[in-house]
C-alpha positions as CSV (number, residue, x, y, z in Angstrom):
1,X,0.0,0.0,0.1
2,X,1.2,3.5,-0.8
3,X,2.0,6.0,1.8
4,X,-0.6,8.7,1.7
5,X,2.1,11.3,2.6
6,X,4.2,10.5,-0.4
7,X,3.5,12.7,-3.2
8,X,2.1,11.1,-6.4
9,X,5.1,11.4,-9.1
10,X,4.3,11.2,-12.7
11,X,5.6,12.8,-16.1
12,X,2.7,14.8,-17.3
13,X,4.4,15.4,-20.8
14,X,4.9,11.8,-21.1
15,X,1.0,11.0,-20.2
16,X,-0.1,13.7,-22.7
17,X,1.9,12.1,-25.3
18,X,0.6,8.5,-24.7
19,X,-2.9,9.9,-24.5
20,X,-2.6,11.1,-28.0
21,X,-1.5,7.7,-29.2
22,X,-4.3,5.2,-30.3
23,X,-7.1,7.7,-29.7
24,X,-9.5,5.0,-31.5
25,X,-9.1,2.9,-28.3
26,X,-11.2,5.3,-26.1
27,X,-10.7,4.7,-22.4
28,X,-8.1,2.0,-22.9
29,X,-4.8,3.8,-22.4
30,X,-1.4,2.0,-22.8
31,X,-1.2,1.6,-19.0
32,X,-4.3,-0.7,-18.9
33,X,-3.0,-3.3,-16.7
34,X,-4.8,-6.3,-18.2
35,X,-5.1,-8.3,-21.3
36,X,-8.1,-6.5,-23.0
37,X,-8.9,-9.4,-25.2
38,X,-9.1,-11.7,-22.1
39,X,-10.9,-9.0,-20.2
40,X,-13.7,-8.6,-23.0
41,X,-14.0,-12.6,-23.2
42,X,-14.6,-12.8,-19.5
43,X,-17.1,-9.8,-19.7
44,X,-18.9,-11.4,-22.6
45,X,-19.3,-14.6,-20.7
46,X,-20.8,-12.7,-17.8
47,X,-22.9,-10.9,-20.4
48,X,-24.2,-14.2,-21.6
49,X,-25.2,-15.3,-18.1
50,X,-27.1,-12.1,-17.4
51,X,-28.8,-12.3,-20.7
52,X,-29.8,-16.0,-19.7
53,X,-30.9,-14.8,-16.1
54,X,-33.2,-12.3,-17.6
55,X,-34.9,-14.9,-19.8
56,X,-35.2,-17.3,-17.1
57,X,-36.6,-14.8,-14.6
58,X,-39.0,-13.5,-17.1
59,X,-40.3,-17.0,-18.1
60,X,-40.7,-17.8,-14.3
61,X,-42.6,-14.5,-13.9
62,X,-45.0,-15.5,-16.6
63,X,-45.6,-19.2,-15.6
64,X,-45.8,-18.6,-11.9
65,X,-48.9,-20.6,-10.6
66,X,-49.9,-21.4,-7.1
67,X,-51.2,-20.0,-3.9
68,X,-48.3,-17.3,-3.6
69,X,-47.7,-17.0,-7.2
70,X,-48.5,-13.0,-7.2
71,X,-45.7,-12.4,-4.6
72,X,-43.2,-14.7,-6.1
73,X,-44.0,-13.5,-9.9
74,X,-43.4,-9.9,-8.6
75,X,-40.0,-11.2,-7.1
76,X,-39.2,-12.8,-10.4
77,X,-40.1,-9.5,-12.3
78,X,-37.9,-7.4,-10.0
79,X,-34.9,-9.8,-10.3
80,X,-35.3,-9.9,-14.0
81,X,-35.1,-6.1,-14.1
82,X,-32.1,-6.2,-11.9
83,X,-30.4,-8.7,-14.2
84,X,-31.2,-6.7,-17.1
85,X,-29.4,-3.7,-15.5
86,X,-26.3,-5.8,-15.0
87,X,-26.5,-7.0,-18.6
88,X,-26.4,-3.4,-19.8
89,X,-23.6,-2.4,-17.3
90,X,-21.5,-5.3,-18.6
91,X,-22.2,-4.5,-22.4
92,X,-21.4,-1.0,-21.8
93,X,-18.1,-1.8,-20.0
94,X,-17.1,-4.1,-22.7
95,X,-17.7,-1.3,-25.3
96,X,-15.5,1.0,-23.1
97,X,-12.9,-1.5,-23.3
98,X,-12.9,-1.5,-27.2
99,X,-14.6,-4.9,-27.5
100,X,-18.0,-6.1,-28.9
101,X,-20.7,-6.9,-26.6
102,X,-21.9,-10.2,-27.8
103,X,-25.7,-10.7,-27.6
104,X,-25.7,-13.3,-30.2
105,X,-28.6,-15.8,-29.3
106,X,-26.5,-18.7,-31.0
107,X,-23.6,-18.5,-28.7
108,X,-25.3,-17.5,-25.3
109,X,-25.7,-21.2,-24.2
110,X,-22.1,-21.7,-24.9
111,X,-20.8,-18.8,-22.9
112,X,-23.3,-18.9,-19.8
113,X,-22.3,-20.4,-16.6
114,X,-26.0,-21.1,-15.5
115,X,-28.8,-23.1,-16.7
116,X,-32.1,-22.0,-18.3
117,X,-34.1,-24.3,-16.2
118,X,-37.0,-26.7,-16.5
119,X,-39.0,-26.0,-13.3
120,X,-42.9,-25.5,-13.4
121,X,-43.8,-25.4,-9.8
122,X,-43.0,-22.1,-7.8
123,X,-40.5,-24.3,-5.4
124,X,-38.6,-25.7,-8.4
125,X,-38.4,-22.4,-10.0
126,X,-37.1,-20.6,-6.8
127,X,-34.6,-23.5,-6.4
128,X,-33.3,-22.9,-9.9
129,X,-33.0,-19.3,-9.7
130,X,-31.2,-19.7,-6.3
131,X,-28.7,-22.3,-7.8
132,X,-28.1,-20.0,-10.6
133,X,-27.5,-17.0,-8.2
134,X,-25.1,-19.0,-6.2
135,X,-23.3,-19.9,-9.3
136,X,-22.9,-16.2,-10.4
137,X,-21.8,-15.2,-7.0
138,X,-18.8,-17.7,-7.0
139,X,-17.9,-16.7,-10.7
140,X,-18.2,-12.8,-10.0
141,X,-16.0,-13.2,-6.8
142,X,-13.3,-15.0,-9.0
143,X,-13.7,-12.2,-11.5
144,X,-13.3,-9.5,-9.1
145,X,-10.0,-11.1,-8.0
146,X,-8.8,-11.0,-11.6
147,X,-10.1,-7.5,-12.3
148,X,-8.4,-6.2,-9.2
149,X,-5.9,-3.8,-11.2
150,X,-8.8,-2.6,-13.1
151,X,-10.8,-0.4,-10.5
152,X,-13.7,0.5,-12.8
153,X,-14.6,-3.0,-13.8
154,X,-14.0,-4.3,-10.3
155,X,-16.2,-1.8,-8.8
156,X,-19.0,-2.7,-11.4
157,X,-18.6,-6.4,-10.7
158,X,-18.6,-5.6,-6.9
159,X,-22.1,-3.8,-7.4
160,X,-23.4,-6.8,-9.3
161,X,-22.1,-9.2,-6.8
162,X,-24.1,-7.4,-4.0
163,X,-27.2,-7.5,-6.1
164,X,-26.7,-11.2,-6.6
165,X,-26.2,-11.9,-3.1
166,X,-29.3,-10.0,-2.3
167,X,-31.3,-12.1,-4.8
168,X,-30.0,-15.2,-3.5
169,X,-31.0,-14.1,0.2
170,X,-34.5,-13.3,-1.1
171,X,-34.9,-16.6,-2.7
172,X,-33.6,-18.4,0.2
173,X,-36.2,-16.7,2.4
174,X,-38.9,-17.6,-0.2
175,X,-37.8,-21.2,-0.1
176,X,-37.8,-21.1,3.8
177,X,-41.3,-19.3,3.9
178,X,-42.6,-22.4,1.6
179,X,-41.3,-24.8,4.3
180,X,-43.4,-23.2,7.1
181,X,-46.5,-24.0,5.3
C-alpha cells in the first residue's frame, strides 16, 4: 500500500503524449494493466449469463402459478429487471474496453455459466434461480480478483455481486417461507 504522505509522481508530458496515441481505443490507455482481449472475453461470458438470467426470470414470472404466485412472480419480475441492468452495465463496459458486446443468441448457451431451467412449480423455479444466483456469486468473486488492477470493472462487478447476493438471500427466504406452510 502506498504511503498517503508521499506525493504522487508522474510525467505529465509523457502522459499527454501517450494519450494522443491510439485515440481510437477510447478509454483503454497504454497503461491498462490487463489483457483487453481476455477481459472482454470474460465480460462477454458474464454478459451471456446475465442475458440468460433475464430470460429465466421472465419465464418464471409469466408461468408462476400457485397460492403465493403473485408475490413470487413479482419477485421474479424485480430480479429480471435487476439482471437486465447488470446486462447493460457489462455490455457498456465491454464497449468502453473496445470490445464488442456479444448478444448473439446462438452463442449465449455456450458462454453462460448458468442453466435456463426446467422447473414449473414455484418451489422448483425458486430453487433453479437460487442455484443460478449462487453460481454467479462464485464466478463474480473470482472475476473481481482477476480485475483487481482495473478498478472500474472491479467496482462494477462488486456492485453486481451485491445485487446477486441480495437475490440469493431473497430466494432463500422464499424457500424457507414455503417450508413453514
